[in-house]
C-alpha positions in Angstrom: 33.2 -95.2 -38.4 34.5 -97.3 -35.4 34.9 -94.2 -33.2 31.4 -93.1 -34.1 29.9 -96.5 -33.1 31.9 -96.4 -29.9 30.6 -93.0 -29.0 27.0 -93.9 -30.0 27.2 -97.1 -27.9 28.4 -95.2 -24.8 25.7 -92.6 -25.2 23.0 -95.3 -25.5 24.4 -97.0 -22.4 24.2 -93.8 -20.4 20.7 -93.1 -21.5 19.6 -96.6 -20.6 21.2 -96.3 -17.2 19.6 -92.9 -16.5 16.2 -94.2 -17.6 16.5 -97.1 -15.2 17.6 -94.9 -12.4 14.7 -92.5 -12.9 12.2 -95.4 -13.0 13.6 -96.8 -9.7 13.5 -93.4 -8.0 10.0 -92.8 -9.2 8.9 -96.2 -7.8 10.5 -95.4 -4.4 8.8 -92.0 -4.2 5.5 -93.4 -5.4 5.6 -96.1 -2.7 6.3 -93.7 0.1 3.8 -91.0 -1.0 1.3 -93.5 -2.2 0.6 -91.8 -5.6 2.0 -92.2 -9.0 5.2 -90.3 -10.0 6.3 -90.4 -13.6 10.0 -90.9 -14.2 9.8 -88.0 -16.7 9.1 -85.7 -13.7 12.5 -86.4 -12.2 15.8 -84.8 -12.9 19.1 -85.3 -11.0 22.0 -82.9 -11.0 24.9 -83.7 -8.7 23.2 -84.7 -5.4 19.9 -82.8 -6.0 16.7 -84.5 -7.1 14.3 -82.1 -8.7 10.6 -83.1 -9.0 8.3 -81.4 -11.4 4.8 -81.9 -9.9 1.7 -80.2 -8.6 2.1 -78.2 -5.4 0.0 -80.6 -3.4 2.1 -83.5 -4.5 5.3 -81.6 -3.7 4.0 -80.9 -0.2 3.3 -84.6 0.3 6.9 -85.3 -0.9 8.2 -82.6 1.5 6.4 -84.2 4.4 8.0 -87.6 3.7 11.4 -86.2 2.6 13.6 -87.9 5.2 12.0 -91.3 4.5 12.4 -90.9 0.7 16.0 -89.8 1.1 16.8 -92.8 3.3 15.2 -95.3 0.8 17.0 -93.7 -2.1 20.3 -93.9 -0.3 19.6 -97.5 0.6 19.2 -98.2 -3.1 22.6 -96.7 -3.8 21.5 -93.2 -5.0 23.7 -90.3 -3.8 20.8 -87.9 -3.3 21.1 -85.4 -0.5 18.4 -82.9 -1.3 14.9 -83.0 -2.9 13.5 -79.9 -4.5 
Protein backbone atom coordinates (compact mmCIF):
# COMPACT_ATOMS: atom_id res chain seq x y z
CA UNK A 1 0.00 0.00 0.00
CA UNK A 2 2.88 2.39 0.63
CA UNK A 3 3.95 2.30 -3.01
CA UNK A 4 0.40 3.03 -4.09
CA UNK A 5 0.18 6.03 -1.75
CA UNK A 6 3.52 7.33 -3.01
CA UNK A 7 2.42 7.11 -6.63
CA UNK A 8 -0.94 8.70 -5.84
CA UNK A 9 0.75 11.54 -3.96
CA UNK A 10 3.13 12.22 -6.85
CA UNK A 11 0.23 12.24 -9.29
CA UNK A 12 -1.73 14.69 -7.14
CA UNK A 13 1.29 16.99 -6.91
CA UNK A 14 1.72 16.93 -10.69
CA UNK A 15 -1.96 17.74 -11.28
CA UNK A 16 -1.86 20.59 -8.77
CA UNK A 17 1.28 22.04 -10.38
CA UNK A 18 -0.22 21.81 -13.88
CA UNK A 19 -3.44 23.46 -12.72
CA UNK A 20 -1.52 26.35 -11.12
CA UNK A 21 0.59 26.76 -14.27
CA UNK A 22 -2.47 26.89 -16.51
CA UNK A 23 -4.12 29.45 -14.23
CA UNK A 24 -1.02 31.65 -14.34
CA UNK A 25 -0.71 31.39 -18.13
CA UNK A 26 -4.43 32.14 -18.55
CA UNK A 27 -4.06 35.22 -16.34
CA UNK A 28 -1.09 36.50 -18.36
CA UNK A 29 -2.87 36.00 -21.69
CA UNK A 30 -6.07 37.55 -20.33
CA UNK A 31 -4.16 40.62 -19.14
CA UNK A 32 -2.46 41.12 -22.51
CA UNK A 33 -5.49 40.46 -24.71
CA UNK A 34 -7.91 42.09 -22.25
CA UNK A 35 -10.45 39.30 -22.31
CA UNK A 36 -11.04 36.25 -20.16
CA UNK A 37 -9.18 33.05 -20.99
CA UNK A 38 -10.20 29.91 -19.11
CA UNK A 39 -7.31 27.71 -17.90
CA UNK A 40 -9.18 24.72 -19.36
CA UNK A 41 -8.62 26.22 -22.82
CA UNK A 42 -4.84 25.80 -22.51
CA UNK A 43 -2.68 22.76 -23.11
CA UNK A 44 1.10 22.59 -23.14
CA UNK A 45 3.21 19.98 -24.89
CA UNK A 46 6.97 20.45 -24.88
CA UNK A 47 7.42 24.17 -25.66
CA UNK A 48 4.12 24.64 -27.52
CA UNK A 49 1.11 26.32 -25.92
CA UNK A 50 -2.16 25.40 -27.61
CA UNK A 51 -5.22 27.54 -27.05
CA UNK A 52 -8.73 26.32 -27.81
CA UNK A 53 -10.69 29.49 -28.49
CA UNK A 54 -12.91 31.24 -31.00
CA UNK A 55 -11.20 32.44 -34.19
CA UNK A 56 -11.55 36.12 -33.23
CA UNK A 57 -9.88 35.51 -29.88
CA UNK A 58 -7.11 33.47 -31.53
CA UNK A 59 -6.48 36.38 -33.91
CA UNK A 60 -6.20 38.79 -30.97
CA UNK A 61 -3.72 36.41 -29.34
CA UNK A 62 -1.75 36.11 -32.59
CA UNK A 63 -1.48 39.90 -32.83
CA UNK A 64 -0.05 40.03 -29.27
CA UNK A 65 1.98 36.82 -29.59
CA UNK A 66 5.43 38.30 -28.93
CA UNK A 67 4.28 40.22 -25.86
CA UNK A 68 2.55 37.12 -24.46
CA UNK A 69 5.63 34.97 -25.08
CA UNK A 70 7.88 37.51 -23.36
CA UNK A 71 5.64 37.66 -20.30
CA UNK A 72 5.30 33.87 -20.12
CA UNK A 73 9.07 33.49 -20.32
CA UNK A 74 9.53 36.18 -17.67
CA UNK A 75 7.33 34.07 -15.37
CA UNK A 76 9.58 31.07 -15.99
CA UNK A 77 7.53 29.17 -18.56
CA UNK A 78 9.50 27.57 -21.37
CA UNK A 79 7.00 28.39 -24.12
CA UNK A 80 8.38 29.04 -27.60
CA UNK A 81 5.27 28.83 -29.76
CA UNK A 82 1.58 29.62 -29.38
CA UNK A 83 -0.94 27.82 -31.57
